[in-house]
ZATI-831337 format. One line per 3 residues: number of its first residue (from 0); their letters; for each residue x, y, z of C-alpha. Coordinates in Angstrom, 3 decimals, padded with zeros to 6 digits, always signed. Each point is the difference from the previous one (the first is absolute). Layout:
BEGIN
NUM = A = X/Y/Z; ...
This chain:
BEGIN
0 = XXX = +083.762/+173.858/+056.533; +001.617/-003.319/-001.097; +003.450/+001.359/+001.415
3 = XXX = -001.758/+000.452/+003.284; -001.221/-003.519/-000.173; +002.892/-001.513/-000.844
6 = XXX = +001.986/+001.654/+002.721; -002.916/-000.876/+002.460; +000.441/-003.656/-001.032
9 = XXX = +004.010/+000.264/+000.399; -000.729/+001.651/+003.434; -002.648/-003.108/+001.242
12 = XXX = +002.625/-002.483/-001.465; +003.075/+001.259/+002.058; -002.522/+000.021/+003.022
15 = XXX = -000.877/-003.404/-000.490; +003.435/-001.210/-000.540; +001.113/+001.620/+003.504
18 = XXX = -002.811/-001.471/+001.385; +000.825/-003.457/-001.327; +003.652/+000.320/+000.913
21 = XXX = -001.200/+000.903/+003.637; -002.209/-003.063/+000.401; +002.523/-002.172/-001.519
24 = XXX = +002.819/+000.795/+002.225; -002.400/+000.168/+003.129; -001.895/-003.086/-000.812
27 = XXX = +000.769/-002.221/+003.067; +002.294/-000.055/+002.976; +000.901/-003.261/-001.142
30 = XXX = +003.475/-000.929/-001.809; +001.249/-003.226/-001.940; +003.671/-001.110/-000.122
33 = XXX = +002.044/-001.613/-002.757; +003.300/-001.294/+001.304; +002.026/-000.457/-003.069
36 = XXX = +003.301/-001.958/-000.422; +002.507/+002.301/-001.411; +001.087/-002.096/-002.994
39 = XXX = -003.386/-000.323/-001.271; -000.979/+003.345/+000.558; +003.162/+001.411/-002.429
42 = XXX = -001.522/-001.859/-002.921; -003.719/+000.433/+000.815; -000.547/+003.412/+001.417
45 = XXX = -002.520/+001.252/-002.229; -002.139/-003.585/+000.388; +000.343/+000.349/+003.644
48 = XXX = -001.027/+003.725/+000.148; -003.354/-000.704/-002.103; -000.602/-002.833/+002.315
51 = XXX = +000.209/+002.664/+002.951; -002.254/+002.191/-001.935; -002.532/-002.728/-000.859
54 = XXX = -000.206/-000.840/+003.858; -000.449/+003.413/+000.893; -002.999/+000.479/-002.456
57 = XXX = -001.618/-003.160/+001.052; +000.421/-000.030/+003.535; -000.132/+004.211/+000.386
60 = XXX = +002.804/-000.088/+002.065; +003.707/+001.105/+000.042; +002.594/-002.720/-001.355
63 = XXX = +003.451/+000.290/+001.222; +003.152/-001.479/-001.628; +003.009/-001.312/+001.863
66 = XXX = +002.786/-001.236/-001.704; +002.319/-002.289/+001.974; +003.191/-001.467/-000.511
69 = XXX = -000.659/-003.824/+000.973; +003.796/-000.456/+000.711; +000.150/+002.872/+002.691
72 = XXX = -003.432/-000.047/+001.561; -001.967/-002.705/+002.440; -003.297/-001.365/+000.527
75 = XXX = -000.220/+002.356/+003.361; +001.086/+003.212/-001.653; -002.815/-000.568/-002.715
78 = XXX = -002.522/-000.770/+002.978; +001.113/+003.166/+001.900; -000.728/+001.946/-003.324
81 = XXX = -003.480/-001.559/-000.394; -000.763/+000.576/+003.855; +000.811/+003.784/-000.384
84 = XXX = -002.495/+000.205/-003.392; -002.233/-001.746/+001.934; +000.000/+002.123/+002.907
87 = XXX = +000.359/+003.504/-001.687; -001.418/-000.455/-003.575; -002.957/-002.637/+000.557
90 = XXX = +002.056/-002.759/-001.921; -002.781/-002.717/-001.042; +002.348/-002.348/-002.325
93 = XXX = +003.337/-000.897/-001.708; +001.476/-001.794/-002.913; +003.261/-001.403/+000.365
96 = XXX = +001.622/+000.313/-003.674; +003.144/-002.168/-000.697; +002.141/-001.735/+002.346
99 = XXX = -001.288/+001.929/+003.548; +001.018/-002.069/+002.861; -002.259/-001.750/+002.068
102 = XXX = -000.331/-001.654/+003.560; +000.661/-003.468/+000.794; -002.180/-001.594/+003.146
105 = XXX = +000.889/-003.462/+001.446; +001.900/+000.208/+003.285; -001.001/-002.291/+002.951
108 = XXX = -002.538/-002.329/-001.520; +001.431/-000.935/-003.377; +003.298/-000.171/-001.666
111 = XXX = -001.298/+000.902/-003.075; -000.554/+003.878/-000.171; -002.299/+001.483/-002.833
114 = XXX = -000.068/+003.399/-001.486; -002.782/+002.103/+000.504; -001.181/+003.629/-000.788
117 = XXX = -002.115/+000.416/+002.520; +002.715/+001.873/+001.705; -000.719/+002.976/-002.242
120 = XXX = -003.953/-000.503/+000.828; +000.003/-000.233/+003.788; +001.593/+003.270/+000.939
123 = XXX = -001.061/+000.648/+003.848; +000.825/-003.147/+001.352; +002.488/-001.381/+002.473
126 = XXX = +000.228/-003.636/-001.699; +003.212/+000.572/-002.155; +002.210/-001.036/+002.456
129 = XXX = +003.731/-001.549/-000.535; +001.672/-000.434/+003.352; +002.981/-002.195/-001.530
132 = XXX = +000.268/+002.564/-002.695; +000.472/-002.760/-002.501; -002.027/+001.540/-002.364
135 = XXX = -003.217/-001.887/+000.208; -002.642/+001.030/+001.942; -001.378/-002.010/+002.806
138 = XXX = -003.675/-001.240/-000.081; +000.178/-000.371/+003.852; +001.829/+001.927/+002.597
141 = XXX = +000.302/-000.410/+004.051; -001.492/+003.523/+000.760; +000.546/-000.365/+003.467
144 = XXX = +003.290/-002.068/+000.153; -001.733/-002.812/+002.079; +000.065/-002.687/-002.551
147 = XXX = -003.644/+000.448/-001.235; +000.178/+000.708/-004.011; -002.769/+001.630/-001.509
150 = XXX = -000.788/+000.463/-003.462; -000.148/+003.382/-001.293; -000.529/-000.612/-003.705
153 = XXX = -001.284/-003.261/-001.509; -002.970/-000.232/+002.112; -002.003/+002.994/-001.650
156 = XXX = -000.283/+001.683/+003.672; -002.756/+002.463/+000.482; +002.928/+002.839/+000.754
159 = XXX = +001.381/-000.839/-003.478; -001.346/+001.210/-003.420; +001.418/+001.515/-003.218
162 = XXX = -000.229/+003.873/-000.191; +000.705/+000.166/-003.715; -000.263/-002.581/-002.872
165 = XXX = +002.831/-000.509/-002.231; +001.355/-001.905/-003.366; +002.891/-001.180/-001.793
168 = XXX = +001.261/+000.519/-003.257; +003.279/-002.177/-000.499; +000.930/-001.672/-003.138
171 = XXX = +001.213/-003.452/+000.751; +004.256/+000.225/+000.093; +001.185/-002.898/-001.472
174 = XXX = +000.438/+002.344/-003.331; +001.909/+002.992/-000.877; -000.709/+003.433/+001.770
177 = XXX = -000.767/+001.402/-003.423; -002.767/-002.955/-000.991; -001.458/+000.584/+003.342
180 = XXX = -000.281/+003.726/-000.608; -001.881/-000.830/-003.234; -002.068/-002.317/+001.821
183 = XXX = -001.050/+002.600/+002.627; -000.193/+002.917/-002.845; -002.702/-002.508/-001.814
186 = XXX = -001.943/-000.293/+003.236; -000.149/+003.609/+000.734; -001.267/+000.498/-003.544
189 = XXX = -002.735/-002.238/+000.085; -001.119/+001.268/+003.369; -000.033/+003.555/-001.293
192 = XXX = -002.177/-001.439/-002.873; -002.398/-001.711/+002.201; -000.536/+003.067/+002.122
195 = XXX = -000.537/+001.791/-003.287; -002.696/-002.442/-001.257; +002.185/-001.084/-003.021
198 = XXX = +000.773/-003.156/+001.774; -003.502/-002.532/+000.841; +000.015/-002.988/+001.500
201 = XXX = -003.255/-002.537/-000.548; -002.502/-000.097/+003.099; +000.447/-003.656/+001.140
204 = XXX = +002.257/-002.364/+001.942; +002.305/-002.904/-000.531; -000.284/-002.793/+002.736
207 = XXX = +002.509/-002.688/+000.463; +000.777/-002.538/+002.900; +001.821/-003.077/+000.461
210 = XXX = +000.290/-000.503/+003.664; -003.100/-002.024/+000.691; +000.591/-001.984/-003.363
213 = XXX = -001.019/-003.863/+000.752; -002.258/+001.174/+003.147; -002.675/+002.108/-002.117
216 = XXX = -001.304/-000.400/-003.604; -000.405/+002.155/-002.642; -003.651/+000.775/+001.090
219 = XXX = +000.848/+000.778/+003.417; +003.082/+002.169/-001.205; -001.858/+001.728/-002.471
222 = XXX = -002.916/+000.860/+002.642; +002.723/+001.579/+002.003; +001.144/+002.371/-002.897
225 = XXX = -003.592/+001.123/-000.506; -000.662/+000.731/+003.630; +003.275/+002.185/+000.091
228 = XXX = -001.109/+001.626/-003.241; -003.901/+000.397/+000.921; +000.757/+001.416/+003.855
231 = XXX = +002.601/+002.519/-001.340; -002.001/+002.737/-001.051; +002.793/+000.765/-002.372
234 = XXX = -001.346/-002.135/-002.857; -003.665/-000.724/-001.255; -000.349/-002.906/-002.301
237 = XXX = -003.465/+001.223/-000.584; +001.742/+002.915/-001.643; +002.030/-002.482/-001.859
240 = XXX = +003.221/+000.301/+001.849; +002.211/-003.003/-000.520; +001.010/-002.624/+002.073
243 = XXX = +002.947/-002.113/-001.297; +000.175/-003.312/+002.005; +003.223/-001.942/-000.194
246 = XXX = -000.530/-003.618/+000.132; +001.680/-003.118/-001.741; +000.752/-003.384/+000.910
249 = XXX = +003.346/+000.180/-001.469; +002.289/+002.239/+002.267; +001.901/+001.127/-002.751
252 = XXX = -002.962/+001.152/-001.963; -001.175/+001.700/+002.802; +003.250/+001.840/+000.762
255 = XXX = -000.033/+000.989/-003.738; -003.925/+001.439/+000.310; +000.903/+002.091/+003.006
258 = XXX = +002.945/+001.688/-002.150; -002.384/+000.561/-002.859; -003.053/+001.391/+001.901
261 = XXX = +002.250/+002.631/+001.831; +001.551/+000.846/-003.354; -003.259/+001.478/-000.752
264 = XXX = -000.568/+003.325/+001.019; -002.516/-000.881/+003.268; -000.389/+002.336/+002.824
267 = XXX = +000.731/-002.632/+002.971; +001.842/-003.493/-000.146; -000.206/-002.167/+003.023
270 = XXX = +002.265/-003.073/+000.565; +000.296/-002.458/+003.092; +003.018/-002.274/-000.527
273 = XXX = +003.125/-001.199/+001.716; +002.957/+001.752/-000.626; +003.309/+001.492/+000.857
276 = XXX = +001.865/+003.089/-000.597; +000.725/-000.656/-003.763; -002.937/-002.301/-001.001
279 = XXX = -003.553/-001.343/-000.171; -000.368/-003.584/+000.803; -002.959/-001.581/-001.375
282 = XXX = +000.728/-003.885/+001.153; +001.847/-002.541/-002.101; +003.035/+001.935/-000.366
285 = XXX = -001.864/+002.618/-002.015; +001.324/+003.429/+000.648; -000.673/+003.489/-001.303
288 = XXX = +003.125/+002.325/+000.178; +000.957/+003.436/-000.729; +001.200/-001.333/-003.442
291 = XXX = -003.265/-001.482/-000.767; -001.622/+003.537/+000.791; +002.549/+001.864/-002.238
294 = XXX = -000.948/-002.384/-002.827; -003.947/+000.549/+000.629; +000.358/+003.684/+001.766
297 = XXX = -003.284/+000.383/+002.605; -002.185/+002.984/-001.286; -002.661/-000.147/+002.550
300 = XXX = -000.117/+003.029/+002.140; +000.044/-001.315/+003.707; +001.490/-003.701/+000.614
303 = XXX = -000.604/-001.271/+003.309; +002.612/-002.451/+000.791; -001.375/-002.381/+003.050
306 = XXX = +003.402/-001.845/-000.063; +003.030/-000.396/+002.289; +002.814/+002.295/-000.249
309 = XXX = -000.621/+001.073/-003.489; +000.567/+003.592/+001.326; +003.501/-000.696/+001.119
312 = XXX = +001.256/+003.214/-001.566; +003.646/-000.517/+001.648; +000.416/-003.038/-002.353
315 = XXX = +001.493/+000.774/-003.817; -002.632/-001.370/-001.969; -003.111/+000.536/+002.524
318 = XXX = -003.117/-001.240/-001.558; -002.373/+002.895/+000.714; +002.678/+002.120/-001.935
321 = XXX = -000.399/-001.774/-003.208; -003.743/-000.033/+000.004; -000.195/+003.775/+000.566
324 = XXX = +002.766/+001.103/-002.306; -000.505/-002.378/-002.888; -003.097/+000.882/-001.633
327 = XXX = -002.757/+002.594/+000.864; -000.668/-000.843/+003.528; -000.358/+002.948/+002.398
330 = XXX = -000.044/-001.554/+003.164; +000.868/-003.428/+001.426; -000.567/-000.968/+003.668
333 = XXX = +002.670/-002.549/+001.683; +001.307/-001.483/+003.231; +003.476/-000.165/+001.040
336 = XXX = -000.423/-002.942/+001.873; -002.059/-003.523/+000.335; -003.420/+001.312/+000.549
339 = XXX = -001.979/-003.107/-001.250; -003.027/-000.857/+002.435; -002.450/-002.932/+000.289
342 = XXX = -003.209/+000.296/-001.479; -001.307/+001.836/-003.035; -000.179/+003.231/-001.322
345 = XXX = -002.697/+002.347/+000.778; -001.881/+002.963/-001.279; +002.173/+002.812/+000.604
348 = XXX = -000.971/+003.294/+001.236; +002.831/+001.525/-001.688; -001.816/-000.287/-003.104
351 = XXX = -003.007/+001.450/+001.396; +001.956/+003.210/+001.376; +001.724/+000.598/-003.458
354 = XXX = -003.672/+000.273/-001.424; -000.597/+003.147/+001.888; +002.837/+001.421/-001.411
357 = XXX = +002.803/-000.617/+002.633; +003.711/+000.288/-001.322; +001.721/-003.388/-000.173
360 = XXX = +002.539/+000.994/+002.923; -002.762/+000.993/+001.941; -001.058/-003.069/+000.761
363 = XXX = +002.964/-000.823/+002.090; -001.569/+002.613/+002.623; -002.829/-002.348/+000.404
366 = XXX = +001.842/-002.837/+001.041; +001.762/-000.994/+003.325; +003.864/-000.351/+000.279
369 = XXX = +000.444/-003.684/+000.719; +002.291/-002.400/-000.990; -001.037/-000.488/-004.036
372 = XXX = -000.927/+003.528/+000.029; +003.433/+001.393/+001.018; +001.435/-002.357/-003.030
375 = XXX = -002.698/+001.409/-002.240; +001.909/+002.534/-002.804; -001.975/+001.896/-002.457
378 = XXX = +001.765/+000.138/-003.343; -000.952/+003.004/-002.216; -001.586/+003.436/+000.494
381 = XXX = -002.109/-000.414/+003.052; -002.029/+003.036/-001.035; -001.690/-001.376/-003.006
384 = XXX = -003.412/-001.130/+000.144; -002.520/-002.401/-001.897; -002.892/+002.109/+000.604
387 = XXX = -001.041/+003.993/+000.617; -000.729/+001.155/+003.088; -003.608/+001.258/+000.120
390 = XXX = -001.534/+001.815/+002.834; -003.282/-001.315/+001.754; -001.346/-002.516/+002.865
393 = XXX = +001.223/+002.718/+002.734; +000.362/-001.547/+003.182; +001.195/+000.891/+003.423
396 = XXX = +001.474/-001.909/+002.988; -000.690/+001.290/+003.835; +003.629/-000.825/+001.099
399 = XXX = +002.969/-001.484/-001.131; +001.113/-001.346/+003.378; -002.225/-002.314/+002.238
402 = XXX = +000.369/-000.273/+003.749; -001.748/-002.847/+001.668; -000.837/+000.099/+003.511
405 = XXX = +002.937/-000.857/+002.762; -000.511/-003.048/+001.820; +001.354/-001.678/+002.677
408 = XXX = +000.477/-003.860/+000.420; +001.474/-002.490/+002.562; +003.321/-001.057/-000.389
411 = XXX = +000.730/-003.792/-001.166; -003.397/+000.040/-002.045; +001.420/-002.852/-002.967
414 = XXX = -001.112/-002.477/-002.357; -003.296/+001.386/-001.048; -001.275/+002.433/-002.474
417 = XXX = -000.726/+003.669/+001.746; -002.128/+002.526/-001.535; -000.089/+003.404/+000.924
420 = XXX = -002.049/+003.142/-000.345; +000.187/+001.617/-003.229; -000.764/+002.926/-001.849
423 = XXX = -001.166/+001.519/-003.411; +000.856/+002.337/-002.902; -002.713/+001.699/-002.297
426 = XXX = -000.098/+000.540/-003.690; -002.197/+002.605/-001.609; -000.918/-000.228/-003.729
429 = XXX = -000.529/+003.377/-001.107; -000.445/-000.520/-003.588; -003.180/-001.150/-002.013
432 = XXX = +001.306/-003.862/-000.781; +000.358/-002.994/+002.125; +003.438/-000.426/+001.477
435 = XXX = +001.477/-003.354/+000.393; +002.663/-000.467/+002.891; +002.389/-002.830/+000.276
438 = XXX = +002.722/-001.099/+002.166; +003.493/-000.093/-001.658; +002.857/-000.733/+002.382
441 = XXX = +001.125/+000.029/+003.483; +002.810/+000.138/+002.423; +000.775/-002.688/+002.920
444 = XXX = -000.890/+001.542/+003.340; +003.010/+001.323/+001.641; +000.697/+000.416/+003.945
447 = XXX = +001.554/+003.319/+000.880; +001.677/+000.140/-003.181; +001.378/-003.400/-000.277
450 = XXX = -000.789/-003.615/-000.376; +000.829/-002.256/+002.861; +001.668/-003.170/-000.558
453 = XXX = -000.166/-002.982/+002.032; -003.595/-000.114/+001.004; -003.069/-001.402/-001.762
456 = XXX = -002.211/+002.636/-000.446; -002.165/+001.261/-003.006; -001.653/+003.598/+000.365
459 = XXX = -002.033/+001.008/-002.698; -002.017/+003.260/-000.976; -003.301/-000.962/-002.186
462 = XXX = -001.815/+002.673/-002.331; -003.723/-001.717/-000.105; -002.578/+000.219/-002.711
465 = XXX = +002.229/+000.289/-003.036; -000.533/+000.007/-002.836; -003.242/+002.491/+000.041
468 = XXX = -001.628/+002.578/-001.962; -000.920/+003.314/+001.150; -002.932/+002.085/-001.563
471 = XXX = +000.005/+003.689/-000.877; -000.285/+002.326/+002.541; +000.622/-003.210/+002.821
474 = XXX = +002.820/-000.222/+002.877; +000.268/-003.696/+000.704; +002.468/-000.947/+003.072
477 = XXX = +002.242/-003.142/+000.028; +000.881/-001.549/+003.191; +003.809/-000.870/+000.858
480 = XXX = +000.560/-002.878/+002.248; +002.951/-001.096/+002.064; +000.865/-003.403/+001.317
483 = XXX = +002.792/-002.114/+001.303; +000.617/-003.898/-000.411; +002.443/-000.901/+002.623
486 = XXX = +001.783/+001.709/+002.513; -000.850/+003.752/+000.754; +003.027/+002.566/+000.353
489 = XXX = -000.883/+003.681/+001.631; +000.869/+002.766/-002.323; -001.377/+001.871/-003.099
492 = XXX = -001.015/-001.886/-002.894; -000.073/+001.474/-003.288; -000.881/-000.886/-003.659
495 = XXX = -000.915/+001.853/-003.606; -002.317/-001.123/-002.652; -000.401/+001.144/-003.518
498 = XXX = -003.341/+000.386/-001.285; -000.845/+000.441/-003.339; -003.358/+001.191/-002.221
501 = XXX = -001.445/+000.260/-003.434; +000.576/+003.950/+000.495; +002.679/+001.373/-002.241
504 = XXX = -000.081/+003.082/+002.352; +000.851/-001.963/+003.326; +000.981/-003.276/-001.490
507 = XXX = +001.829/-001.248/+002.910; +000.875/+001.058/+003.821; +001.985/-001.131/+002.890
510 = XXX = -001.663/-000.370/+003.572; +002.130/-000.155/+002.927; -001.546/-002.203/+003.195
513 = XXX = +001.701/-000.273/+003.213; -001.336/-001.475/+003.442; +001.554/-000.079/+003.220
516 = XXX = +000.121/-002.812/+002.511; +001.374/+000.196/+003.628; +000.234/-002.660/+002.158
519 = XXX = -000.673/-000.934/+003.958; +002.507/-002.150/+001.396; -000.894/-003.177/+001.864
522 = XXX = +001.344/+000.122/+003.910; +003.259/-002.215/-000.584; +003.716/+001.244/-000.611
525 = XXX = +002.014/-002.424/-002.024; +003.742/+001.188/+000.724; +001.978/-002.827/-002.051
528 = XXX = -000.734/-002.749/-002.001; +003.170/-002.419/-001.517; +000.806/-003.341/-001.300
531 = XXX = +002.905/-002.227/-000.110; +000.663/-003.047/-002.000; +001.304/-003.353/+002.072
534 = XXX = +001.021/-002.453/-002.374; -003.290/-000.851/-001.935; -002.615/+001.659/+002.400
537 = XXX = -000.643/+003.904/+000.533; -000.312/+001.603/+003.376; -002.505/+002.884/+000.483
540 = XXX = +000.702/+002.632/+002.779; -002.173/+002.975/+000.884; -000.243/+002.333/+003.020
543 = XXX = -002.902/+002.291/+001.244; +000.431/+003.013/+002.173; -003.774/+000.314/+001.168
546 = XXX = -003.028/-001.940/-000.771; -003.558/+000.664/+000.408; -002.736/-002.732/-000.551
549 = XXX = +002.313/-002.280/-001.838; -001.285/-003.498/-000.910; +003.305/-001.108/-001.800
552 = XXX = +001.533/-000.397/-003.318; -000.575/-002.092/-002.967; +003.236/-000.695/-001.876
555 = XXX = -000.327/+000.161/-003.614; +002.569/-001.017/-002.623; +000.520/+000.429/-003.939
558 = XXX = +002.480/-001.473/-002.197; +001.855/+000.667/-003.401; +000.166/-002.252/-002.732
561 = XXX = +003.017/-000.238/-002.293; -001.502/+002.131/-002.480; -000.591/+002.832/+002.234
564 = XXX = -003.904/-000.502/+000.695; -001.155/+000.107/+003.783; -002.280/-002.221/+001.521
567 = XXX = -003.114/+001.000/+001.635; +000.171/+000.649/+003.963; -000.491/-003.276/+001.925
570 = XXX = -000.494/+000.146/+003.829; +002.366/-002.429/+001.525; -000.075/+000.544/+003.862
573 = XXX = -001.360/+002.014/+002.809; +001.111/+001.618/+003.053; -001.954/+000.953/+003.182
576 = XXX = +000.516/+003.733/+000.592; +000.126/+001.637/+003.532; -003.493/+001.692/+000.135
579 = XXX = +001.114/+003.528/+001.637; +003.431/+000.953/+000.980; +001.999/+003.064/+000.816
582 = XXX = +003.453/-001.923/-000.472; +001.827/-001.529/-002.768; -000.840/-003.336/-001.229
585 = XXX = +002.134/-002.650/-002.068; -001.529/-002.661/-002.043; +001.579/-002.505/-002.585
588 = XXX = -001.249/-002.827/-002.335; +002.112/-002.477/-001.922; -001.099/-000.805/-003.612
591 = XXX = +001.642/-003.487/-000.549; -002.610/-000.921/-002.798; +002.444/+000.854/-002.855
594 = XXX = +000.235/-002.377/-002.884; +001.874/+002.137/-002.628; +002.891/+002.639/+000.275
597 = XXX = -001.046/+003.400/-001.216; -001.438/+003.311/+001.073; -002.504/+000.148/+002.784
600 = XXX = -002.077/+002.903/+001.130; -001.525/+000.387/+003.371; -002.642/+002.268/+001.843
603 = XXX = -002.005/-000.022/+003.068; -003.674/+000.662/+000.330; -000.488/+001.566/+003.578
606 = XXX = -003.700/-000.831/+000.945; -001.834/+001.830/+002.846; -002.679/-001.565/+002.314
609 = XXX = -002.885/+001.757/-002.379; +001.424/-001.809/-003.203; +001.731/+003.109/-001.803
612 = XXX = +003.184/-000.392/-000.888; +003.195/+001.672/-001.441; +002.881/-001.542/-002.017
615 = XXX = +003.568/+000.558/+000.556; +002.527/+000.987/-002.624; +001.429/-002.954/-002.053
618 = XXX = +003.320/-001.265/+000.443; +002.247/-002.437/-002.268; +002.253/-002.821/+000.610
621 = XXX = +002.165/-001.449/-002.742; +000.592/-003.914/+000.401; +002.945/-000.206/-002.367
624 = XXX = +001.174/-003.010/-002.239; +003.458/-000.740/-000.721; +000.390/+000.458/-004.086
627 = XXX = +001.903/-002.018/-002.040; +000.733/+000.262/-003.739; -002.246/-001.535/-002.383
630 = XXX = -001.266/+000.381/-003.726; -003.675/-001.277/-000.379; -001.752/-001.528/-003.177
633 = XXX = -001.835/+002.772/-001.853; -003.487/-000.153/+000.170; -002.287/-000.467/-002.656
636 = XXX = +002.512/-002.156/-002.103; -000.598/-000.457/-002.716; -001.056/+003.442/-000.408
639 = XXX = -001.185/+002.793/-002.222; +000.737/+003.181/-000.058; +001.305/+000.352/+003.723
642 = XXX = +001.058/-002.160/+003.002; +001.193/+000.624/+003.423; +003.109/-001.180/+001.725
645 = XXX = +000.559/+000.064/+003.876; +003.522/-000.261/+001.434; +001.652/+000.379/+003.452
648 = XXX = +002.949/+001.869/+001.132; +001.688/-000.973/+003.339; +001.942/+002.929/+000.701
651 = XXX = +000.762/+003.357/-001.904; +001.632/-001.072/-003.490; +000.590/+000.936/-003.510
654 = XXX = -002.681/-002.017/-001.799; -000.271/-000.648/-003.466; -002.948/-001.735/-002.050
657 = XXX = +000.432/-000.476/-003.438; -002.083/-001.749/-003.033; +001.831/-002.027/-002.541
660 = XXX = -001.305/-001.789/-003.015; +000.867/-003.780/-000.952; +002.968/+000.812/-001.544
663 = XXX = +001.449/+001.829/+003.242; -000.445/+003.469/-001.600; -001.235/+002.723/+002.705
666 = XXX = -003.364/+001.445/-001.152; -000.607/+002.126/+003.368; +001.190/+000.771/+003.209
669 = XXX = -002.819/+000.198/+002.542; +001.905/+001.106/+003.139; +003.381/+001.376/+000.308
672 = XXX = +000.373/+001.757/+003.480; +001.000/-000.280/+003.571; -003.083/-001.161/+002.002
675 = XXX = -000.449/-000.395/+003.716; -001.014/-003.280/+001.767; -003.625/-000.769/-001.062
678 = XXX = -002.541/-001.606/-002.214; -000.393/+001.347/-003.429; -002.345/-000.102/-002.888
681 = XXX = +000.496/+000.925/-003.729; -002.063/+000.143/-002.995; +001.374/-001.147/-003.453
684 = XXX = -001.818/+001.253/-003.246; +000.941/-001.794/-003.059; -001.800/+002.201/-002.006
687 = XXX = +002.167/+003.223/+000.573; +003.047/-002.035/-001.359; -001.667/-001.413/-002.996
690 = XXX = +000.954/-003.336/+000.878; -001.199/-003.044/-001.955; -001.490/-003.154/+001.383
693 = XXX = +002.650/-002.319/+001.463; +001.980/-001.259/+003.039; +001.904/+002.714/+001.921
696 = XXX = +001.919/-000.436/+003.060; +000.337/+002.552/+002.850; +003.054/+000.091/+002.349
699 = XXX = +000.696/+001.561/+003.332; +003.308/+001.162/+001.631; +000.306/+001.492/+003.399
702 = XXX = +003.113/-000.320/+002.157; +001.058/-003.496/-000.588; -003.460/-001.523/-000.476
705 = XXX = -000.655/-001.075/-004.053; -003.120/-001.563/-001.053; -002.036/-000.123/-003.447
708 = XXX = -003.424/-001.177/-001.061; -001.817/-000.545/-003.147; -002.957/+002.073/-001.439
711 = XXX = -002.378/-000.858/-002.981; -001.329/+002.872/-002.166; -003.047/-001.123/-001.992
714 = X = -001.776/+002.341/-002.207
């Protein structure tokens, strides 16, 4: 009898093993990728395979390891591999391990390209264009070859979102490859320990900021920290979760308190401070560098760097790298460009979503791809979370695309706010507890997939009645309205919203919206409009082919200031129309009220006898001044730590501007390049050169022009 029972037990165990193996192999139809630099994989194969197994078990997905030779592969080749996995294997995310190449964005609007990993996350857009093949992707391209450049990446277009999320594991590369391998080995070990419950972090957050030091006092700043914590859902002070608030009137002491606090093993650290690729700047020459973080290793799990350029991982000693790999940290958020904004930190929905069990990398899927978000890099394993995901609070949405009714408008409507017919979407609470619904993020409205340049218009979609609560069994509608402030254009407007909830089953969802407008033309045909400059005046000439009910034309002008800003439109004259005409009519107007040289813009406001009107296209005339060589006095002077120097170049020349100390020693070259004729402005930052207080001289040389001026640095 015992033998029969024993045999039956073995048989049942075999059946259960087969069932488990089958279920494990067929858990989901999704996948996750590890793109691994071969020089790291050779020494860390065991640890990387263990990471793949951990992710597979945690996410119930298939993990794919792709080993690459970074000296042979390209960003494009890696992206194509990820696109294939996304299309055929349901790819949800990727970790870039080692020195995996990245993309650079920067052509057209800026000569300072910055690295981004969005190229590995946005897998189905056309935005990755490099028409001049210089290795830098354009943030704007002339799609129609008509001189109209449309932003295709940095404006958070409705058609542009991430398909997957990514994380980057790249030890700083100022040290030897063997040292880097050991840093990565240590990270992979603590990653495994955290996943298996053998490495535990304390529930609590560290909060530090210095950006508004001198504007806000201790109490204001402390209340801001309390507000972020109490609204986070992630922490609860009533349950004795800890808030470590950093504040000292002595900035050196303040920086030391921050180092000491994140050296402790809390779950979350937030810092809002000035910075560069290799240091935090607290003010008064107080810096924290990678060396400081190595001396006092950060042991906080997730450190949120709201600081400029700390994530510039193409730099040898990038700060985010030392923060991640020096201690027991598992995740760091950093930016590769200057992202500082005016204002104060607000409660972050990211913490709300993390409390529902979202993985750290999933947070990127709730954000639009705008300027700052394109430079956002997640350093660490993006499949880690801070809380377990719990099923409950089931909700549904009736549609993920909302089409607003088509409407017509009369051409020429302008300079007002126009509200159009809206629509709605419905959320239903299928659970037995209240559901809270919030607005998280939204894209600017696009017109036929583009953001037109050169016209003043501001189309917006609005979700009304948020935030709100939905009772169990209740369905609630949320209206979407559309308005335009300024000129109306014909076409289809689109946008996208991210809505988030307190439901771990449905923590967030995107809603697409669109609205089609069709124009009804006014009865006049303008066939030409041009301008010519005559001495210090400008003559406008235009021609119509036919006219019906044409009262006349207001002449409007705006000017461009030396800083590039444009004035408001100003009416400068009126020309009477021809009423009704089936033949061509020619008109002209001379603008001789021009007191300054520079760029002037003109447009016609054609008005009919019923008061309706329509604007022509803008035209621009540049009254150019003759340039001379000159070097201006820096401002401010004395200064600390930054001053501005303006200079002019008469014709294309090799220009050098150098700074010397009082003994004649060269301390910095500010300019050393060929420049065309024009006015220029440069910033001199003394803090980057570790200069002491005193008198310095700066000297400009261009062609046969030489000039030297004095500047004073006071600390």
